N, C-alpha and C positions, 0 to 999 in steps of 0.2 A: 385367324387374323394375325398378321405379323406385328411383332413388338420390336421397335427400333432399339439400337444400343443405348441411345439417350434415355428412352423410356425405362429400359432395364436398369440403367444407372440410377435414375431418379427413384425407382421403386426400391432398389437395394439400399439407397441412402435413407429413404423413409423407414424401411424396416430396421435398419441399424440404429437410427435415432430413437425409434420407438422401443426397441429392445433395451437400449441404455436407460431410457426413462423408466421403463418397467422395472429394470433391475434396481435403479435408484429408489423407485417407489417402494419396492419390496424391502429394501434395506431400511428406508426411512419409516416404514410402518411396522417394523419388527418390535416386539415388546421391549427389547433392550434399548431401543432408540426413540420410542414414542415419547419418552419423558421430556424431550427437548421442546416439545410443542405445548407442554402443560402449564408453564408459568403465565401469570396474569399481571397486567399493568394498569388495569382499570377497575373502578368500583361502581360505575354508574353509566346510564345512558343519558345523553344530553339532547337528543332529538330523534325523531322517528320519520322515515320516509313514507311517502304516500304510496298505497297499493292501487294501481289503476285497473286491476283485473276485476271482472264482474263476479259478484258473490251471490249465493242462493241460500237464504236464511232457512229454507225448509229442510236443507240437508243437515242442519245442526241437530235436529231431533234424531236422525238416523245415527249420527256419530255418538250422541249421548246414549243411545240404546245399544251401542256396541256393534252396529251394522256398518261395515266399511265397504262401500261400493265404489271401486276405482277401476278405471280402464276396462270396463265391461265384466269385471269379476266382483263377487260379493263374498266377504268373509264375516261371519257372525262370531264374535269373540266369546259370548257366553261367560261373562265376568272375568275373562282372562285379558291380559294386555295384548293389544294388536301387535306389539313388538316381540311377543313370544310365539306368534302364530307362524306357520309355514306359508310363505307367500304363494298364491296360486299361479302367479306369473311375475316375470321381472318387471313388466310395466306397472303392475299393481304395487310392487315393493317400491318402485321409484316414486310413485305418487305419495304413498304413505310416508316414506322417509324424507321427502323434501318439504313436508308440512305445508304444501300449498293450500290444503283444505282448511287451514286456520281462518281464511277469509270468510268461509261459510259460518263458522262459529261467531266471528266478529259481527257478521251481518245480523245475527239474532240478538246479540248484545244484551245479555241478561246475566244475572249473578250465577245462574246455573251453567251457562255456556262458558263464562270466564273460569269458573272452577273446573269445568271439564277440560278446558284447554290447558290449565296449569297441571292437572292430574296427568294428562297424556304426555306433556313435556317432561314432567318428573319421572314418568315411567320410562321414557326414552333415555333420559340421562342415566337412570339406574341400569337399564339393560344394554344400551348401546353407546352410552356417553364416552366410554373409553376407546371403543373401536368396534367396527362392523365392516365386513368385506364389501357390502353394497352401500350402506349409508354413509361411508366416509370416502366414497369416490368423489373426485373434484366436482363432477357435473351435478351430483345430488347435494353435496355439501354446500356448494355455492347457493343453490336455490333455497336450502334450509336456512342459511344465514339471512338471506333477504327476507324470507317469510317471518322469521323471528323478529327481525328489526322492524319490519313494516307493521306488525301487529303487537309490538311490545306495549303500547299504551293500553290496549285491551287486555293483554295477558297479565300485566303487572298491576292493574287497578285492583285494589283491595287485597293485594298479595302481602303475605307476612314477610318479615325480614329474612327468614331462613330461605324461603323460595327465591326471593330477590337475589340474594348472594349466590345461590346455587345456579340460577338462570344466567347471571352475569359471568360466573366462572366458566360455565360450559360454553357460552357464546364466545368468550375470549379465547378459550382453548381451540374451538373450531376455526376461528379467524386465524390464529397463529399457525395452525396446521395447514389451512388452505394457502396461506402465504408461502409456505415452504414446498407445496406440492402443485402449485398452479401449472407448472410446465408439464405435469403428467396428464393434464386435461387434453382431450382430443382437440386437434386443430379446428379452427373455425368458431362457431357459435359457443360451444362449451367453454373454450378458453377465454373468450371475450366475456361471457357471463361470470366466470370466476373472477376476473379482474374488476368487473363492475361490482360484484359482491364485496370485494376487498375495499373498494373505494367507498361504498356505502358504509361499511363498518368503520373505516378510518374517520369518516365525518360524524358518525353517530355515537361512537364510544369515546368516553372521556380518557384523555391521556395518550391518544394515538396520533396527535397532530404531527409528530415528527415523521410519521410514515406517509403523510399525505403526498408530499412531493414525489418520492420515488414510485409510489403506487399510481398516482395520476400520470406520471411519465410512461409507465408500462401500459396503462390503459390507452393513452394517446397513440402510442406506437402501434398497438393492436388495432385500434380504429382505423388508422391510416393504412394498415396492411389489408384490412378486411372490407372496408367500405370503398367501393370504386368511384371514380370521378363522376359518373352519371348517377350515383346514388344506389346502385345495386350492390348485392353482397357477393363476395368472391366465390361462394359456393354455388351461386346461381339459383338458389332456392328462394322463391318469392316470400314464403312464409317466415323466413328468418328475419326479414326486415321488420315485421310486426313485433316479434319478440324483442329485438334490439331497441326499437323506438319506445316500447312500453317500459323498458328498464332505464333508458337514458333520460326520459322526461322527468321522472322523480329525482334522478341524480342531479340534473341541472337545478332543480328546485332546492335540493339540499345545499348546494354550494351557496345559493343566494340566501337561504335561511341562516347560514353560518357567517354571513357578511363576507363571503369570498366570491371573487369573480370566477364564474365557470370557465374552464379551459376552452379556448376558441375552437379547438379541434372537436369538442363535443357539440358545440353549436353548429359547426360546419357539417358534421356528420348528420345531425338531425335535419338540417336544412336541405341536404342532398337527398336524404331518404324519403322525405315527405312527398315530393312529386312522384317518386317511384311507387309509393303506395297507391296512388291514383292510376299510375301506368298499368299495373297488373290487375286492376279491378274491372270486372265486367259490370254492365249496367244494373244487374241484380244484386250487386254488393259483394259477390264472391270473387276470389282470386283465380287466375288461370292455373291449370294443373301442369306445372313444369318442375322437373328436377327435385322431387321429394315433397312437393306441396300436397297437403291433405285437405280436409275440410277447413274452410275459412272460419277463423274466430271473428265473426262479423261484429260482435260487441267490442272486442279489442280494437279492431280496425276502425270502427266508428269513434272510439275514444281517442285513438291516436290522431285521426284526421281532425278532431275537434281542436287540437292544438296547432293546426296548420294555419298560420296567419295569412299566407298567400292565397290558398284555396283557388288556384288557377287551373287551367286545363292541363290534363296529363301530357307528358312528353310523347312524341311520336317515334323517336329513334333513341335507343339506348345502346350505342355501339360497344361500350366497355363491358356491359353486362351480356350483350349478345341477344337482344330482343328487338322486335319491331312491333309498332302498334298502328292500326289504321282506324280512324273514326270517320265514318261516312254516313252522316245523318243518323239513322237509328241502328246502323250496323257497326259492330266493333270486331276487329280481328287482331289477335295477338299471335306472334310467330317467333319461334325459337331459331335464331340465326347465329348461334355461338358455339364455340368449341367446349368440350367437357372441362370442368374446373381442374386445377392441379390435383395430382394423385392424392395428396394428403387431405384434400377437401372434397373428394369425390365419392365418399362412402354412401352418400344418399343421392347422388346425381343419376339422371336417367339417360338412356340412349334414344333421345327424342329429337335429334337434330332435324330441322326444317319442318317440324310438326307445327300445327296451328290450331287455334280455337276461334270459334265464331259465335257471336250472340246477336240477336235481333230484338231490339227494345229490351224488355225485362226477361227475356228467355235465352238461355244458352242452347245452342243448336249443335255445333261441332265441339267436341271436347277431347281431352286426353283422359285416360282412366284414373290417374291420380293415385293417392294412397289413402287407406282408411285411418281413422283416428285410433282404432284399437286393433290388436293382433297384426300389427304392421309387419312384423318379421315373417309371418306366414305368407304375406302377399308381396313382400318387398321385391323379390327377384322377378316375379311375374310382372309387377307394375313397372319395373325399370327397363324391361325389354322394349325394343323398338315397336313390336307388334301391339303394344298397349298405347300407342300414340297415333295421332292422325297424320301419318306420313307414310313413307315407302319402306317396306322390308324387302330385302333381296335374298333369295334362296332361303327364306324362313330363318334368317340370321339377324342378330342385332348389329347396329352400326358401331357399337362399342363392345369391347371385350372386358369382362369382369374377372377379378382375381379368383382363382379356383381353389387355392390351397386353404384348407380349413384351419391349419395351425397359424398361418399368416393372417387370416381373417380375425382370429381371436386376438392376436397380438395387436393388430391395427384397429380393433374395435369396430369392424365393419368390412364391407366388400368394396374396395375402391375400383375405379376404372383404370385399367392398365394400358389400354390402347383404344383409340377412337379417331374421329375426324381430326386431322391436323390442319387442313386448310379449309376454312369456311368463309365464303365471301357473301356479301349482301349489298345490292345496289337498289336504291329507292328513287323513284321519280314521282314527284307531286305535280299534277297538272290540273287544268280546269275540268277535264273529262273524268278524272279519277286518279287513283294512286296505284302504282305498279311496283312490286318488289320482285327482284330476280336474285335468287340465292342458290348457292351450290355447296356441296360438301363431299369429301372424299373418304368417308368412313368405310366404304366398301372397296376402295381402290387397292388396298394391300392384299386382300384375300380373293377378290373377284375381278379386280381390274376395271371397276365401274365408278364413274362419277355421276352423282345425281344433281340435277339442276331443277329447281322448282320456281315457277313464275306464277304470281298471283296478282291479278288486276281487279280492283274494286271500283265500280262506277261512282260518280260523285254523289248520287242519291242513295248509294249503298244497297241497291236492290238487284245488282248483277255482280257475280263474282266469277270471273273466268280464270281457270288455272291450267297449268301444263307441267307435267313431270317428264323430264327428258333424261335419258341414260346414254352417256357417251363413254367410249373406251378411255381408260386412264392412260393406256399406252398406245399400241398400234391398232389392236382389234380385240373384240371380245374373246375370251378364252372359254369356249363352249364346254370344255372338260370340267370346268369348275361350276357350271350351271349359270343360267341367265334368267331364271324365273323371278318375277317381281310381283308384289301385291301393294296396291295403293289403297290405304285404309282411311276411312273417315268415321270415327266413333261418334255416335249420337248420344245426346243427353237422354236419361231415362224418360223425361217428360215428352220427348218427341216420338210421334207415331210414324212409322215408315211403311209405305206400300210400294212394292216393286211393280213397275209398269209391265204390261203383258209382253211387249216386244223385247224386254230384258235390257234396255239401254238407259233406263232412268228409274228414279225413285221419287215418289211424292212424299213430302215431309209435312205433317200436320202439327202445328204448335198448339200449346194449351189454350191460347186465345182464339183458335180456329184460323189463324193466319197460315198461309200455305207457301212453302218453298218447293222447288223442283230441282233435283239433281239429275244431270244427264251427261253422257259422254258422246264422243263423235263417232262411235262405232263399236267400241268395246262392250262386252257383256258385263253387266253389273250384278253383283250378288249382295244379298242382305243376310248377314250372319249374326250369330249371337255374340254379345260382348258383355262386359260388366263395368259398371261405374263404381269405383271404389271409394271415391271421396265424398259420398253423400253424408249429410249430417246425421242420418239415421243408419249408417253403415252401408256396406256394399249393396248395390241394386242391379237387377237385370237390365240390360240395355241391348241395343243392336248396333251393328256397324255396316257401313257400305264398303264393299271391297271390289276392286277392279284388278283382275289377274292378267298377266301377259308374259311374253318373253322378249328380252331386250334385243335379240338378234332379229326378231320378226317385226316388233313394234317398239321402236326406240323412243316413241313419244306417246304420252297419254294426255289427251285434252279433255277437260271436264268443266262443268259450269254449275253454279247454284244460282237460281233465279227466283225472285219473289213474285208470286202471282197475286196481283191486287184483288182484294175481295170485291164481290159483286154486291151492289146495293140490294137490300131486300125488295122483292116485288118486281125487279127488273127482268124482262123476258129476253133471253138470248137466242138468236138464230144460230145454227151450227157454224156458219161462217164467222160469227162474232165471238165464238168461244175462245178463251185465251189459249194461244198456241204454246206447246211445250218445247223447250229448246232441244234441238237434235244435233 
């Protein structure tokens, strides 16, 4: 896949900036220069923010017993400090060091759990309070500051004066260090969360009021850069919206509690994001699997939506975010009609242009594979490929090209997209008989000279979905030397049972509630192959996918349809002529 000069220039600029920030961070964290982050100007907390994340009091007993189960890994400390243990994975270390588990101890709320929390914090200050290569990364540091602030009333209740001073000094040191290293955080959500943490601290700690205006200004600028006009996030990851809203809601309350007017930019960002939370949600409460989305934190989503005063119907068109939504009675379709995000924000983006998901009532039928909640790095590149999405792959290649250099990946903190669809169009027509979306993308134009156009038409009652995938030469004609084989994929949710029809041109889909849908083509052979659904709440699950193969030079169009078969009332006798016909 070709990379334009402009894309090369943007990548070079990104690498250069990241290298300079990494160098500055290395200098700033050297033992000879760390002292400048150590002075304190505060002696007490004046207020604590609310933590909206759900807690599980039963986990407090495990932590008290020295059993730390995070990110699918379990470490038994056996009377040793968890901060002395060798982390079994980077994900486990991240959860341990960001102290998000404090909420479970607070949920138990006993003298024992309070003492346990203080003991663990004291151990962290002793072992890592001066420096740690993982624990002092901006992304982890910002979450730890928020956790300490949110749970400070629980932590400091019954605490002696020595621990109180030690806690405040460490917290202030972390805040000052984060203030000087925020720019080292990865672009996107990590940098925004770092600025939110600084704003929390400025409002909660005594003596930092002079920092409020510049900190709030930086936060406002970042919100304006990251939250799009339609309420989506610039990374195009739906799950990012939940994390941001859950952090911004308590922040807005903090301003009010301090008798300060919350910045209008914060209110505007929340007001724009709330409808998008409904936009990405299927009827069963889960988000669509686009661009790095994993299992939906249904509890967090419900909490966030409880603060939505409007509670209106979701949007149907999100042009700035690059998504379309169709609500047709009991059928919901969500479609990706956008370009990849900017290079700096594309380390989690997927090559799923023109993919779609479909649900019927409370059941998801067509899905993308998504990402698991644990061991994400082991699955990430598989999940990001076009083949993991319900769209078209051409010559078994993804529509986006990912950075291949290992050294640059380490420097950038991930694997960005360096080339992909440059021109993505979407036209929507809403009529009495239904909704039609015609979208095209040129992700395969540079390498194979092909433009894909996908048309989806949904009837008004939502029980018929007609689709067409068309392949047209990007230039004068198909270059057969580069290959012209395509595969049209429809990944099925694990709860859907699929049975291939004997003539090979259709598939019967049985939903958990015994409702039946039928997939058929106009002549092409249909295959049912193995797949995997990665975004299950209980981890990856086996699934199947419907695949239609062909060659663009021979069959430049693939027409397909999903049709709901109405259930027959019990006891009703059907003659053969009255049996429901399958679409052909």
